[in-house]
MITI-916180 format. One record per residue (C-alpha): x, z, y. Coordinates in steps of 0.1 Angstrom, whole numbers, plus 2048, in hexadecimal, padded with zeros to 3 digits. Example, Ala and Ser with C-alpha at 12.3 -4.5 7.8 and 13.67 -1.06 7.14 Angstrom:
2
87B84E7D3
8898477F5
//
This chain:
863
9686E288F
9496F8891
92E6EC8A7
91B70C8AE
91E7318A6
9007488A3
90976C8A7
8F278989D
9017AA8A9
8F27C8897
8F57EB8A5
8EA80C896
8C4810896
8B28208B3
89381A8C8
8A98108E7
89081C901
8A981C91D
8AA7FF936
8CB7EC938
8D67E295B
8CC7BF967
8B97B9947
8947B993F
8867CC921
86A7BF90B
8597CC8EC
8567B38D0
8327AD8D7
83A7A38FB
8557898F3
8497668FB
8527548DB
84C72E8D7
8277288D4
82C7198B1
82E72788E
84F72687C
84270A867
8396F5886
85B6FB895
86B6EE876
8556CF876
85C6C989B
8826C9896
8906A8889
8B16B687B
8B76D5866
8D66E9871
8EE6F2855
8FD715855
91E711843
92C734846
92375984B
93A774858
93579985F
94B7AA878
94A7CF880
9457D88A5
9477FA8B6
9217FA8B8
91A7EC895
9207CA886
91F7A6891
91178B87A
91F768881
90E749874
92472A875
91070987A
9186E5874
90F6D7896
9076E18BA
8E16E38B6
8D27018C8
8C17198B0
89F72A8B4
89A74D8A9
8797608A0
87D78689D
8697A088B
86E7C1878
8607D485A
8687F7850
88D7FD859
8967D8858
89A7C1876
89479C86E
8A077D880
89275C874
8A973F87F
89172287D
8996FE870
8B970985F
8C870683D
8E071E82D
8FD70A81F
918723815
9337177FD
92571D7D9
90D7387E6
8E97387F1
8E775A801
8FC774813
8FB79A80F
9107B681D
90A7DB814
9117F782D
9257E2845
9257FD860
918820868
8F2820869
8EF7FE85A
8E87FC834
8E57D782E
8E97B483E
8DA79782B
8D8772834
8C075E81E
8AE73D81E
88873E823
87571D824
88670983F
895727851
8B174084C
8A776584D
8C077E859
8B57A184E
8C67C185B
8BB7E284C
8C280385F
8C982384D
8AE83885F
89B820875
8987FB87E
8B47EE894
8AD7E28B8
8B57C08C6
8C07AB8E4
8C27858E6
8DF7748F8
8E074E8F9
8F673390A
8FD70F901
90D7158DF
90773A8D7
8E974E8CE
8EE7748CA
8D578E8BE
8E37AF8C9
8D27CE8B9
8DF7E98D1
8DC80F8D3
8F282D8DC
90D8338C2
9068518AC
92386A8B3
92187688E
925853880
94584A86E
95B82E87C
94E80C870
95E7FF850
9637DB846
9437CE837
93F7D0812
9327AF805
9227AE7E3
9317977CA
9127817C7
9157767EC
93A7777F4
93F760812
95C749815
97775682C
97674284C
99572F857
98D73187C
992750892
976769892
95F7668B0
9637858C6
9417968C9
9317958EB
92D7B98F7
9097C18FB
90C7CD91F
9227B092B
91178E927
926771930
92075F950
90474594D
8F475592F
8CF75D92F
8C977F920
8A978F914
8A97B1905
8917B78E7
8867DA8DE
87B7DC8BA
86A7FC8B4
86A80F893
84580C88F
8437E6890
83E7D586F
8447B1866
8207A8871
8077A2855
82279583E
8387AF82E
85379D81B
8617BB806
8527D77F2
85F7F27DB
8417FA7C5
8477DF7AB
86C7E67A4
8768077B5
88E7F27CA
8887E17EB
8817BE7DC
87379F7ED
84F7997E1
8597757D8
8727837BE
85979A7AD
84978B78D
82879D793
80C79B7AD
8107B57C8
7FE7B77E9
8077CC808
7EF7D8823
8067DD840
8047F485E
7F87D8875
7D97D285F
7D17F785D
7D47F9883
7C07D988B
7A47E3874
7A580787F
7A681185B
7A2836855
798836830
7A9827811
78A813806
78A801827
7AF7F8823
7AB7EB800
7907D380A
7AE7BE815
7BC7BC7F1
7AE7A17D9
7A17AE7B8
79B7D27C5
7777DF7C7
7688017CD
75C8137AE
7518357BB
75284A7DB
74786B7E8
74A86480D
76487981E
7738867FD
77986E7E0
77C8497D9
7858367B9
78A8107B5
78C7F579B
7AA7DE79B
7A67BE786
7877CE778
7967EE76C
79180F77D
7AC82378E
7A584679B
7B48677A3
7C3879786
7CA859774
7F085B770
804844786
7E882F794
7EC8407B5
80F8447C3
81B8547E3
83D8477EE
84383C7CA
83A85D7BA
81B8627A4
8018747B9
7DF8797A7
7D08897C6
7D586A7DB
7B385C7D0
7A287D7D9
7AB87D7FE
7A985A80B
7AF85C831
7CE84B83E
7DC85B85E
80085D851
80183E83B
818821847
80D80782D
7FC80380C
80C7F07EF
7F67E57D2
8077DA7B2
7EF7C779B
7F07CE776
8047E8761
8207FC772
828814755
84B808752
855819773
83B834779
82F840757
80C841749
7EF83275D
7D281B75A
7DC7F6758
7C87E8775
7E17EF790
7F48087A5
7ED8127C9
80C81F7DB
8068317FC
82682E811
82784A82C
83584984F
859855851
86E86786C
87C851889
89E854898
8928538BC
8768668CC
8538588C4
8338688CF
8108598CA
7ED8668CF
7CE8548C4
7A985B8C8
78B84A8B8
76684E8C0
74A83C8AD
72583C8A6
71785488C
72A87089F
74C864894
7698768A6
78D87389B
7AF87C8AA
7D287589E
7F38828AB
81487389E
8358828A9
85887989F
87C87A8AA
89D88D8A6
8A08B38A4
8C58B48AE
8DC8A18C5
8EF88F8AA
8CE88289B
8D788D878
8B68A1876
89688E87C
87289787A
84F888879
82E89B87C
80D889878
7ED89C87C
7C989087C
7A689E880
78588D87A
76189987E
746880876
72287C86D
71385F85A
6F6847856
6EC85C838
6D387983D
6E389B843
70688E83A
72589884E
74A89C846
76A8AB855
78E8A384E
7AE8B5859
7D28AD850
7F68B7859
8128A184B
8368AD855
85689B84A
87A8A5851
89888F849
8BB89D847
8DA886848
8F8894836
91287A840
91085583A
906857815
8EC872811
8C987781F
8B0893817
88B891820
8758B081F
8508A881F
8308BC820
80B8B6825
7EC8CA829
7C98BA828
7A78CB82A
7868B9826
7628C5829
7458AD822
7208AB818
7158987F9
7058767F7
6EF8707D8
6EA84B7DB
6C883B7D5
6B582E7B6
6B68097AC
6908077AE
6878087D2
6A87FB7DF
6B47DC7CB
6947D87B7
6717DB7C5
65E7FB7C2
6387FB7C5
63A8197DB
6508097F5
6748057FE
68C822800
69C827822
6C2820823
6CA842832
6B8856817
6CB872806
6BC8837E7
6D589F7E6
6CF8BF7FA
6D88C781E
6ED8E4811
7028CF7F9
7278D1801
7488C47F3
7688D67FE
78C8D17F5
7B08D8800
7CE8C47F6
7F28D07FC
8128BD7F5
8368C87F7
8558B67EB
8768A67F3
8888857EF
8AE8837EC
8C18637F0
8E685F7EA
8FC8407EB
91B8417D5
92881F7E0
91C7FE7ED
90C7F67CB
9018177BC
8E88317C9
8D484F7BB
8B185B7C5
8A187B7BB
87F8867C6
8678A37BE
8438A97C9
82A8C57C2
8058BE7C9
7EA8D87C9
7C58CF7CC
7A88E87CE
7868D87CB
7638E67CB
7408D87CE
71C8E27CB
7048C67CD
6E48B77BF
6E48957AF
6CA87D7A0
6C787977A
6AA861777
68B852786
669859776
65083E76C
63C84478C
65A83479E
65B8507B9
6648717A7
68A8757A4
69788E78B
6B68A2795
6D18BB78A
6E58D379F
7098DC798
7238F47A3
7468E879B
7698F47A2
7898E079A
7AD8EB7A0
7CB8D6796
7F08D679A
8078B9796
82D8BA795
84189A796
867898793
879876792
89E86D792
8AA849791
8CB837795
8CD8147A4
8EC7FE7A1
8F87DA7A6
9127C9791
91B7A7782
92279A760
93477A766
91E76577C
8FF779774
8F579578D
8E27B4783
8CF7CF797
8C87EB77F
8B1809782
8B382676A
89D84476D
88D86375F
86B871768
85B893761
83789B769
81E8B7764
7F98B476B
7E58D4768
7BF8D176C
7AA8F076C
7848F276E
77C917774
75891077A
73E8F6771
719900770
6FC8E8770
6D88F2779
6B88DF777
6AB8D679A
6898CE7A6
6808A97A6
67C8997C8
66587E7D5
67B8617E1
6618567FB
657879808
6748907FE
6708B6801
6928C8801
69E8EC7FA
6898F27DB
69390D7C2
6AB9067A5
6A1907781
6B4913762
6D990E759
6DD8EE744
7028EE73E
722901746
74690073C
76A90A746
7898F973A
7AE8F3740
7C28D3739
7E78D173C
7FA8B0738
8208AF737
83388E736
856881734
86085D73C
88284B739
885827745
89D80C74D
8987EC761
8AF7CE768
8A97B4782
8C0798777
8CA77A78D
8D375F774
8D5746791
8CB7477B6
8A97377AC
8A474778A
89E76D786
895782768
8867A5768
8897BB749
87D7DE746
8737F872C
86681C72C
862837712
847850719
83E86F707
822887710
8108A6704
7ED8B270D
7DF8D5708
7BA8DE70C
7AB90070F
78590370E
78092471F
75A923718
75E9286F3
7839316F1
78D9136DD
7AD8FF6E2
7BB8DD6D8
7DA8C86DF
7E88A66DA
8088936E0
81286F6E1
82E8576EA
8318326F2
8488176FD
83D80271B
8507E1721
8507C873E
85E7A573F
85D78E75D
86C76C767
86F75D78A
879739790
87C72B7B3
87D7047B2
8817057D8
8887227EE
8647267FA
8547267D8
85673F7BC
84773979A
844758784
837765763
836789756
82B79F739
8257C473C
8167E1728
808803733
800824722
7EC84272D
7DD86171C
7B886471D
7AD87E735
78A88C731
77089E71C
753890707
73189F70B
7288B96F0
7498B46E0
7638C76F3
77D8C46D8
77B89E6D8
79D88F6DC
79D86C6EB
7B78526E0
7D18486FA
7C882970F
7DF80A70D
7E17EB723
7F17C9720
7F47AF73B
80078A73D
80377B75F
81075B76E
810750792
8207407B0
82B7507D0
83173A7EF
84073F811
82A728825
83F72F844
85774A84E
83A761856
81F75683E
81F75B819
8067567FC
8037607D7
7EE7507BC
7EC76379B
7DC75D779
7D977A761
7CB788741
7C97AE73F
7BD7C1720
7B97E771B
7AD7FA6FD
79F81D6F7
78F81F719
78183F727
76383B73E
74985174E
72D85C737
70F84A747
6F786573B
70B88573E
71D88775F
73F89775E
74688C73B
75586C72B
75185470F
76B83C700
7658176F9
7797FE6E5
78A7E26F9
7857D271B
7957B2728
7997A474A
7A3780753
7A5773776
7B4760792
7BF7707B3
7CB7607D3
7D87737F1
7E8768812
7F677C82E
80A77784E
80B76586F
7FD742872
80773D896
8167568AF
7FC7708B4
7E5763898
7E6778879
7D3777858
7CF78B838
7B777B81F
7B177A7FA
79A76D7DE
79577B7BB
78376D79D
780789783
771785760
7727A9753
75E7B0734
75B7C6715
76A7B56F7
7677D06DD
7507EE6DB
73E8046C2
71E7F96D2
71C7D46CA
7037CE6E5
71D7D66FF
7367BB6F3
73879F70C
72A7B4729
73B7B374A
74D7D2757
7397E5771
7407E4796
7567C5791
74B7A57A1
755783793
75C7767B6
7687897D5
77877D7F5
78878E813
793781834
7A0793853
7B0780870
7BA78A893
7C77778B1
7D97878CE
7DF7748EF
80476F8F4
808765918
7F676693A
7E178094B
7CE78792A
7EE78D916
7E87A98FD
7C37A38F9
7B979C8D5
79C7968BE
79679B899
77D78E880
77879885C
76278B83F
75F79E81F
74B78F802
7447A17E2
73078F7C8
71579B7B0
7227B5798
7137CA77B
7097ED785
7107FB762
7227F2741
7007EA731
6FB7CF74C
6D77D9750
6D87D3775
6ED7C2790
6F97CD7B2
6F27B07CA
70E79D7DC
7147A0801
72979381D
7347AC837
7417A2859
7597B786D
7687B188F
7807C08A9
78A7BD8CD
7AA7CD8D7
7C37CE8F4
7E87D68F1
7FE7DD910
8207ED90F
81980E8FD
7F380E902
7D98018EA
7B38008EB
79C7F28D1
7787EE8C7
7727E98A2
7507DE893
7487E186E
72A7D085F
7257BD87F
7037AE874
6F77CF864
6F07C0842
6E37D7826
6FB7D8808
7087EF7ED
72C7F97E7
7288047C3
7108137A9
715830791
6F482B77E
6D181E785
6C983D79A
6E983F7AF
6F081F7C3
7058257E2
6FD812802
71A805817
71D80F83B
7077FE854
7117F0876
72D807883
7418068A3
76081A8AB
77581B8CA
79A8258C9
7B382D8E4
7D88348DB
7F683B8F1
81A83B8E7
83284E8FD
//
């Protein structure tokens, strides 16, 4: 005889803003959960409850999931959500299904795409994924029953619920006892204590996001991915008041800043290797290559950031092997959502964001989201200011239960001054004439950088059956960039006269990306497969209609005189570069046993490049093809631990021009990575990853250190390292995201023998990041929270010749915030102790200072 039945009633997703009679409504953040972590709850309970059966019963409102237990022990539930998935963690339980270790049901009812029950550490996790939004919840508990009812009005266009389709890998045993009738949400039995939980579509699973799609193109648990991947979730972006990509990526181990023009462009190194705009698939936007993503780096409509370490060519085509940054955008919500946010800070910082979403028709088959943002800010840098404006509309169309179409657009306009950086002598090294002030700018007050970026596209998703689906997506991206600025070229022997050049530059490019891929699940005997087969087409058209360089008057770095006349033209050119590529790939995620998984993938790429040098009328072209494999193994000796190993290769065409040799055709770049590691669920809400890797690339294209705007190609570079990352909730209200990276990145082969053995520039051997927050959970101060961040970056070479080093630093950030209902107020402090440090260096005359002490106040209201 069964001792206890836990019932999870799941209804079609909605925000459930209405108040149910005789019940009190709470948001997730207001629920008074036990003041212990999931791990502490497990340790405090002497007996683990066995769950011996799982049943799924359709209901008029959705589905009911019934967990059959072996005794009468009352169960405790911790709830959360991420993306479109509601999660209930049943603590101190063990899943003991006959011959199975997991349960899965696809499309059990209208509006519900999946129900899974899995073992995580010493708890069972029930995950329910909504079709368009996260489900909403209510808890009902009596002596022997615990029900989580996720309730909402029934969609009048929805089809009648069908019996749940259960995948072959998790077929539950048919119960011999009568099915338990579901308790109707509005009619709790006498004596039951009921609390209604409202889970909004904007809430993520705290600082610990358990699933990601970047590594496999499927929504896969991070613990099942044989490669290191880190996610910066919405909560971290919100708590740190992140507005720029470089601030978000400080939270990712092994990522450092390599270059930045404030307000316009940022590039990074991942595991020592540079990723930047225009570099193939290193920047993704919702899984599609987007070379403009690194050119406009503000984040008003970004939900989270996923960073895959190492090569990703097998899924996304050519790209540098360091890693891939996927910007996941905010999507339409099923129920009305309106939020306004305003931020004011020192250095004349003003920013406003409006985020609107909801249905456009009564049946809620047409949804929209509109995110718009405007920023106007000054800087600690002399005569530097910048402006940013964006509109990001999305419309989703539901054509029945199996087909969804998303129409997306974006318009961004930026306008900024130019920051030259400062010379090494007078900043890092002593100068007999004195020390250069941190705010000095050796460009001109009239220098400007302007650009507009436009995106338009669609995503089509169609489900053929419970196991097979098709996705097709297209995006066109247009970027118009222009600048006119004066930049340093070298410091004279008097240590105060800085030579300069002035340039006028225009860059226009168009990028077209089309991808179609089929995903399917099937079994061969006892072995389960999840297959992805896809085809990608891309065109990248870069045009430089104007590049003119003039000699400029030198400037005294201690007594600068601006607005001096220009000299003669020193260089000019015009060119066109068109790259067309085709990729065909297949991937198979194989479950050999519940604790042993294999990932196999391969991709064939072919590309052609055409160059037109309009200056002299010459032309050239090249074409190449390559096969990029990936192999990964995951072994889980216990449910909370994953041991993994992987091998991957990458391939990318060289993209650039050599100085005084416009017909130079660079060889394609190639990368190879070996990685082993361990992933651990320290509790139900806290996870960690430890990775060891060796990554090698050949035929590297780098900036010409003497001739700006041109490139040179070296031989081979190798990076070896260790990375540790941790993220999640330590105790209720206490969150953490932290990481450490040891990176040994050096030149191993080069035509210049003196460079062999040198460390790669802007890559520290040691780097550490920590951000933690605590929010008071009960009492009169409930909702008040505090945040503290420490960011350490070690000494690193400023150039490949290793002739100088950028000194290490530790930056301290802090925050004070208050959440109450739909209102939030926060104060964020960056560089709390106002240390003087450098973000990166381009050469000995251009070191870029990091921002000094900065304070910003933010108020947001959701209605």
